[in-house]
C-alpha positions in Angstrom: 0.0 0.0 0.0 1.2 3.5 -0.9 -0.2 6.3 1.2 1.0 9.8 0.5 1.3 11.5 3.9 0.8 14.9 2.2 -2.4 13.6 0.7 -3.6 12.2 4.0 -3.0 15.5 5.7 -4.9 17.3 3.0 -7.8 14.9 3.4 -7.9 15.6 7.2 -7.7 19.4 6.5 -10.5 19.1 3.9 -12.7 17.3 6.4 -12.1 20.0 9.0 -12.9 22.7 6.4 -16.1 20.9 5.4 -17.4 20.9 9.0 -16.3 24.4 9.6 -18.0 25.6 6.5 -21.2 23.8 7.4 -21.2 25.3 10.8 -20.4 28.8 9.5 -23.1 28.5 6.9 -25.7 27.4 9.4 -24.9 30.4 11.6 -24.9 33.1 9.0 -27.5 32.0 6.5 -30.9 33.5 7.1 -33.9 31.2 7.6 -35.2 32.1 4.1 -32.0 30.9 2.6 -31.9 27.8 4.6 -35.4 26.9 3.5 -34.4 27.1 -0.2 -31.2 25.0 -0.6 -31.8 24.1 -4.2 -29.6 27.0 -5.5 -26.7 26.7 -3.1 -23.4 27.5 -4.9 -25.1 28.2 -8.2 -23.1 31.2 -9.3 -21.8 30.3 -12.7 -23.2 28.4 -15.7 -21.7 25.1 -14.5 -22.0 21.8 -16.4 -22.6 19.8 -13.2 -24.8 22.3 -11.5 -27.1 23.1 -14.4 -27.7 26.7 -13.3 -28.5 28.0 -16.8 -32.2 28.9 -17.1 -34.3 30.5 -14.4 -32.5 28.9 -11.5 -31.6 32.1 -9.6 -34.8 34.1 -9.3 -33.6 37.7 -10.0 -35.0 40.5 -8.0 -38.2 42.1 -9.3 -37.8 44.7 -12.0 -38.9 47.5 -9.7 -36.0 46.7 -7.3 -32.4 47.6 -7.7 -30.9 44.2 -8.7 -27.5 45.2 -7.2 -28.6 46.7 -3.9 -26.8 45.1 -1.0 -24.7 42.7 -3.1 -21.7 44.8 -4.1 -18.5 44.0 -2.3 -15.4 46.2 -1.9 -13.2 46.0 -5.0 -15.7 43.8 -6.8 -16.7 44.8 -10.3 -20.3 44.2 -11.5 -21.3 43.9 -15.1 -23.2 46.9 -16.5 -26.8 46.2 -17.7 -27.3 48.7 -20.5 -29.2 46.5 -22.9 -32.8 45.5 -22.3 -33.3 41.9 -21.3 -35.1 41.2 -24.5 -31.9 41.9 -26.4 -29.7 39.8 -24.1 -28.8 36.2 -25.0 -31.4 33.8 -23.6 -30.3 32.5 -20.2 -27.4 34.9 -19.7 -29.3 37.3 -17.5 -30.3 34.4 -15.2 -26.8 33.1 -15.1 -25.4 36.5 -14.3 -28.2 37.2 -11.7 -26.9 34.0 -10.0 -23.6 35.7 -9.7 -25.2 38.7 -8.0 -28.1 37.2 -6.1 -27.1 33.8 -4.8 -26.1 34.9 -1.3 -22.5 35.8 -2.3 -21.4 32.7 -0.4 -18.3 31.9 -2.5 -18.1 34.3 -5.3 -15.4 34.4 -8.0 -12.7 36.8 -7.1 -13.3 40.0 -9.1 -11.2 43.2 -8.9 -11.4 46.3 -11.1 -8.4 48.5 -11.7 -7.7 51.9 -13.1 -9.0 52.3 -16.7 -11.6 49.5 -16.4 -9.3 46.5 -16.4 -10.6 43.5 -14.5 -9.0 40.5 -12.7 -11.2 37.4 -12.3 -10.1 34.3 -10.5 -11.0 31.0 -8.9 -9.3 27.8 -7.7 -10.1 24.2 -7.1 -8.5 21.0 -5.6 -9.9 17.5 -4.9 -8.5 15.8 -1.8 -9.1 12.1 -2.6 -8.3 8.5 -1.6 -8.6 5.7 -4.1 -8.8 2.0 -3.2 -8.2 0.0 -6.4 -8.0 -3.4 -8.1 -9.3 -6.9 -7.6 -10.5 -8.1 -4.2 -7.5 -10.5 -4.1 -5.0 -8.7 -1.8 -2.2 -10.7 -3.6 -3.0 -9.0 -6.9 -0.1 -6.6 -7.9 -2.8 -4.0 -8.8 -4.3 -4.0 -5.3 -3.4 -0.5 -4.1 -4.5 2.4 -2.1 -3.4 6.0 -2.7 -4.2 9.4 -1.4 -3.4 12.7 -3.1 -4.5 16.1 -4.0 -5.8 15.8 -7.6 -6.8 18.4 -10.1 -5.4 21.4 -8.1 -5.7 24.4 -10.4 -5.8 28.2 -10.3 -7.7 29.9 -13.1 -7.3 33.6 -13.8 -8.8 35.9 -16.4 -7.5 39.4 -17.1 -10.0 41.6 -19.1 -9.3 44.9 -20.7 -12.0 47.6 -20.8 -15.1 46.2 -22.6 -13.3 42.8 -22.7 -11.6 43.6 -26.1 -8.6 41.7 -24.8 -8.8 38.7 -22.5 -5.9 36.7 -21.0 -6.9 33.2 -19.7 -4.3 31.5 -17.5 -4.6 28.2 -15.7 -1.9 26.7 -13.5 -2.2 23.0 -12.7 -0.2 21.7 -9.7 -0.5 18.0 -10.3 3.3 17.8 -11.1 3.8 18.6 -7.4 0.8 16.8 -5.7 0.7 13.6 -7.8 3.9 13.3 -9.9 3.3 9.6 -10.5 -0.2 10.1 -11.8 -3.6 9.0 -10.5 -4.9 5.4 -10.6 -7.4 5.3 -13.4 -8.0 1.9 -15.0 -8.5 2.4 -18.7 -6.7 5.7 -18.8 -3.9 6.4 -21.1 -1.9 9.3 -22.6 1.4 11.2 -22.4 3.4 8.2 -21.3 1.0 7.0 -18.6 -1.4 4.0 -18.8 -4.0 2.9 -16.3 -3.0 6.1 -14.6 -4.1 9.6 -15.5 -1.0 11.6 -16.3 -0.3 14.8 -14.3 -1.3 17.8 -16.5 1.3 20.4 -17.4 2.0 23.2 -14.9 1.1 25.8 -17.5 -2.2 24.2 -18.5 -3.6 27.3 -20.2 -2.1 30.6 -21.3 -4.4 32.1 -24.0 -4.6 35.7 -25.1 -7.8 36.6 -27.0 -8.7 39.6 -29.1 -12.5 40.0 -29.1 -14.9 41.9 -31.3 -18.4 41.8 -30.0 -20.3 43.3 -33.0 -19.2 41.7 -36.3 -21.7 41.0 -39.0 -24.4 40.6 -36.4 -22.3 38.3 -34.3 -19.1 38.2 -32.2 -15.6 37.2 -33.3 -12.3 36.4 -31.5 -8.8 35.2 -32.2 -6.9 33.5 -29.4 -3.3 32.3 -29.3 -1.1 30.6 -26.7 -1.1 27.3 -24.9 -4.4 25.5 -24.3 -7.1 23.5 -26.0 -7.6 23.3 -29.7 -11.1 23.7 -31.0 -12.2 20.1 -30.9 -14.4 17.8 -28.9 -16.0 18.4 -25.6 -15.4 20.2 -22.3 -12.3 19.3 -20.3 -13.3 16.5 -17.9 -11.9 18.6 -15.0 -15.2 20.6 -15.2 -17.5 17.6 -15.4 -19.1 15.6 -12.6 -17.1 12.3 -12.5 -13.8 12.6 -10.6 -12.0 9.9 -12.6 -11.2 10.9 -16.2 -12.8 8.9 -19.0 -10.8 6.6 -21.3 -11.5 8.9 -24.2 -9.7 11.9 -22.8 -7.2 11.9 -25.7 -9.9 11.1 -28.3 -12.3 13.8 -27.2 -10.0 16.7 -26.3 -6.8 18.1 -27.8 -5.2 19.8 -24.9 -2.0 21.5 -23.7 -0.9 22.4 -27.2 0.5 25.6 -28.7 -2.5 26.8 -30.7 -4.1 29.7 -32.5 -7.9 29.5 -32.3 -10.6 31.6 -34.1 -14.2 31.6 -33.0 -17.3 33.3 -34.5 -20.8 33.1 -32.9 -24.1 34.5 -34.2 -27.4 33.7 -32.6 -27.5 30.0 -31.7 -24.5 29.0 -33.9 -20.8 29.0 -33.2 -17.9 28.0 -35.5 -14.3 27.6 -34.4 -11.0 26.6 -36.1 -7.5 26.0 -34.8 -3.9 25.6 -36.1 -1.7 24.0 -33.5 1.3 21.7 -32.7 0.3 18.1 -32.7 3.0 17.0 -30.3 1.9 16.1 -26.8 3.9 17.3 -23.9 6.5 14.8 -22.7 5.9 15.7 -19.0 4.2 18.2 -16.7 7.1 20.7 -17.0 7.4 20.5 -20.8 6.8 23.8 -22.6 8.7 22.8 -25.8 6.0 20.9 -27.6 5.7 23.4 -30.4 7.5 21.4 -33.0 5.5 21.1 -36.2 3.2 24.0 -35.2 0.7 24.7 -37.9 0.8 21.2 -39.4 -2.2 20.2 -37.3 -5.6 21.7 -37.5 -9.2 21.3 -36.2 -12.7 22.7 -36.5 -15.8 22.6 -34.3 -19.4 23.7 -35.0 -22.1 23.9 -32.3 -25.8 24.6 -32.7 -27.6 25.7 -29.5 -31.3 25.4 -28.7 -33.3 27.4 -26.2 -30.7 30.2 -25.9 -27.4 31.5 -27.2 -23.9 31.3 -25.8 -22.7 28.9 -23.2 -25.8 29.3 -21.1 -28.1 27.6 -23.7 -29.7 24.5 -22.2 -29.1 22.3 -25.3 -26.1 22.0 -27.6 -25.5 19.8 -30.6 -21.9 19.8 -31.8 -19.5 18.2 -34.3 -15.7 18.4 -34.5 -12.9 17.3 -36.8 -9.2 17.3 -36.1 -6.1 16.4 -38.2 -3.2 15.8 -35.9 0.4 15.3 -37.0 2.6 13.9 -34.3 6.0 12.1 -34.4 6.2 8.4 -33.6 9.5 6.5 -33.8 11.0 9.5 -35.6 8.4 9.8 -38.3 5.5 12.3 -38.3 2.2 10.5 -38.6 -1.2 12.0 -39.2 -4.4 10.9 -37.4 -7.9 12.1 -38.2 -10.1 12.7 -35.1 -13.9 12.9 -35.2 -16.3 13.8 -32.3 -20.1 14.4 -32.1 -21.9 15.4 -29.0 -25.3 16.4 -27.6 -25.4 18.2 -24.2 -28.1 19.4 -21.9 -27.8 21.6 -18.8 -30.9 23.2 -17.5 -33.4 23.8 -14.7 -36.3 21.5 -13.9 -39.1 21.5 -11.4 -37.1 19.3 -8.9 -33.7 21.1 -9.4 -31.6 20.6 -12.5 -30.0 18.1 -14.8 -26.7 18.0 -16.7 -26.4 15.3 -19.3 -24.0 14.7 -22.2 -23.5 11.9 -24.8 -20.6 11.8 -27.2 -19.0 9.6 -29.8 -15.3 9.8 -30.7 -13.2 8.1 -33.3 -9.6 8.2 -34.4 -8.4 7.2 -37.9 -4.6 7.1 -38.3 -2.8 7.0 -41.6 -1.3 3.6 -40.7 -2.8 1.0 -38.5 -6.1 0.8 -36.7 -7.8 3.6 -34.8 -9.8 3.7 -31.6 -13.3 4.7 -30.7 -15.5 5.7 -27.7 -19.2 6.0 -26.9 -19.8 7.9 -23.7 -22.9 9.1 -21.7 -22.9 10.9 -18.4 -25.4 12.7 -16.3 -25.8 14.5 -12.9 -29.0 15.3 -11.2 -29.2 18.2 -8.7 -31.9 18.0 -6.0 -31.2 20.6 -3.4 -27.7 19.9 -2.1 -27.7 16.4 -3.4 -25.8 15.6 -6.6 -25.8 11.9 -7.7 -24.0 11.2 -11.0 -23.3 8.4 -13.4 -21.2 7.8 -16.5 -20.9 4.8 -18.8 -18.3 4.5 -21.5 -17.7 1.7 -24.1 -14.4 2.2 -25.8 -11.2 0.8 -27.2 -7.9 2.0 -26.0 -4.3 1.4 -27.2 -1.9 -1.0 -25.3 1.8 -0.3 -25.3 4.9 -2.2 -24.2 5.1 -1.3 -20.5 8.3 -0.2 -18.9 8.0 -2.5 -15.9 6.4 -5.6 -14.6 3.1 -5.7 -12.7 3.6 -4.5 -9.1 6.2 -1.9 -10.1 5.8 1.8 -11.0 7.0 1.0 -14.5 3.8 -1.1 -15.2 1.9 2.2 -15.5 4.4 3.9 -17.9 5.2 3.5 -21.6 7.3 5.3 -24.2 5.0 7.8 -25.8 7.0 7.8 -29.1 6.4 4.1 -29.7 3.5 2.6 -31.7 0.8 0.7 -29.9 1.3 -3.0 -29.5 -2.4 -3.8 -29.6 -5.7 -2.7 -28.1 -8.2 -3.7 -25.4 -12.0 -2.9 -25.2 -13.4 -1.4 -22.1 -16.9 -1.1 -20.6 -16.6 1.3 -17.7 -19.4 2.3 -15.2 -18.8 5.2 -12.9 -21.4 5.9 -10.2 -21.0 8.6 -7.6 -22.7 10.9 -5.1 -21.6 14.3 -3.8 -23.2 16.7 -1.3 -22.9 20.4 -1.5 -21.7 22.1 1.7 -21.0 25.5 -0.1 -20.7 28.5 2.1 -18.2 30.6 4.0 -16.0 31.4 1.0 -15.3 27.8 0.0 -17.5 25.4 -1.9 -16.9 22.0 -0.2 -18.4 18.9 -1.8 -17.7 15.5 -0.2 -18.1 12.7 -2.6 -18.0 8.9 -3.0 -17.4 7.3 -6.4 -17.3 3.7 -7.5 -15.8 2.6 -10.9 -16.0 -0.9 -12.3 -14.6 -2.0 -15.7 -15.0 -5.0 -17.9 -12.0 -5.5 -20.2 -11.9 -7.6 -23.3 -9.2 -8.4 -25.9 -9.5 -6.3 -29.1 -6.4 -6.9 -31.2 -2.7 -7.6 -30.9 -3.0 -10.7 -28.7 -3.4 -8.8 -25.5 -4.8 -11.0 -22.7 -6.5 -8.7 -20.1 -6.6 -11.5 -17.5 -2.9 -11.9 -17.7 -2.4 -8.2 -17.7 -4.6 -7.2 -14.8 -5.0 -10.5 -12.9 -8.7 -10.5 -13.9 -11.1 -8.9 -16.4 -13.0 -6.6 -14.0 -10.7 -4.1 -12.4 -12.5 -1.6 -10.1 -11.8 1.3 -7.8 -13.6 3.2 -5.0 -12.7 6.9 -4.5 -13.8 9.2 -1.7 -12.8 12.7 -0.7 -13.7 16.4 -1.0 -14.0 18.7 -4.0 -12.9 22.2 -2.9 -13.7 25.2 -5.0 -12.5 28.7 -4.0 -14.3 31.6 -5.6 -17.0 29.7 -7.4 -18.0 26.3 -8.7 -16.5 24.5 -11.8 -16.4 26.4 -15.0 -16.5 24.9 -18.5 -13.1 24.7 -20.0 -11.8 24.4 -23.5 -13.1 27.5 -25.3 -11.7 31.0 -25.5 -12.6 34.6 -26.5 -16.3 35.1 -27.3 -17.1 31.6 -26.1 -15.2 31.7 -22.7 -17.6 31.6 -19.7 -15.5 34.0 -17.5 -15.3 36.6 -20.3 -19.0 36.3 -21.2 -20.1 36.7 -17.6 -18.1 39.9 -16.9 -17.7 42.0 -19.9 -20.0 45.1 -20.4 -23.6 44.2 -21.4 -23.8 46.9 -24.0 -21.6 44.8 -26.3 -23.8 41.8 -26.1 -26.4 42.6 -28.7 -24.1 41.1 -31.4 -24.4 37.8 -29.6 -28.1 37.7 -30.4 -28.0 39.0 -33.9 -29.8 42.2 -32.9 -29.6 44.8 -35.7 -29.4 47.9 -33.5 -29.1 49.1 -29.9 -31.9 51.0 -28.3 
């Protein structure tokens, strides 16, 4: 058994913070707020929290919607466009920022000249018990760590014409050996999720909010190419899906363009196809411009990222070196996503299909569906994925750290097929400046041979590896934000730039 003492201490600290937060919230929250717990922590359009449409109950029109909610140094968006001209759902989402009790708001500071600084942070203190029941199995293991620790900052110029998105990920420090995730692969780790790069995002966007009846942006830096679905970091299940490297193109040097008008958005990227070789790697810009991608999304029931329904399709062409030769792989992704209010609370749900088609050899595919239901403070969630994943020559035998590592430059030796069920429950203890969400998650897989003569039973000591994870999700300055889009499609930018530039998002022909 490996038990990270640092991770254990963090778990104990998280538990103490959870109880302190609960007690503080009970003491300061008025009775009326206690009676209505269905909106706790609902400050942003969050994929898991489904706070997109009508979930925040803005103050009546006759009242001043900002009275009593401004905090020193905190900048509030300026409502200079009638609600009829605002994108559907945006007013409600922004009202949630203002009117949800201000229990753990995003950090917002305004500086001279109208510049704004927005920020939030998160970390999950987690213990995972993994592998077959047989204690003699070399995969039987227990680990504790702080996973997905990230600090997200946006710097906005006046009227959000310029936006800098930065995300620092500290997994290189808190879990340098990766995180037990059966079925996971990528960046030299297998059956462990690799630690993400320290500089996870650094994207500078130039935004034009009224262009041909829509909004246009150009973004450049290190981040996500315009392809696939939201970063799993912002989604309900703590363990990443097997399709992470089929459904996202991340941590690349990229130039992205985005245009949105009414319910439609179109994006395109030119980027480097080379994955980072490790969490400190900033040199993966070789071959920049030889890889490209595009994504189109049609929204229903609203516009922008607050629309309750989305239907999207993506294509990518990635050129990456393997064994000294650049090889091109085509990637395809289709998705449907819902996040909205319902009479009992809210629902987030997403289904996606992903496929890779390399120039040489066979590709891989994934079918995934996931959902989370929000009833008051209760948040049960579930994900099922049926997918193939590559198998590589491992650097060590079972029972050694090398079993979870492979040479990323080598070609796959074969493939296995996975059916993975992930079932979890979290409880929202938001309040007192920190959103604290204890959770319990069970993951069970069924592994079959796909090609290359790989025997799952010999590899794993059985065909049904499983894991149980428990811990606390901690959010400082707001709940999880959608990640993977920039400029005029970035949540943090959309929620905090001046409202008088928003008419272009709806296709309105003129301002009043």
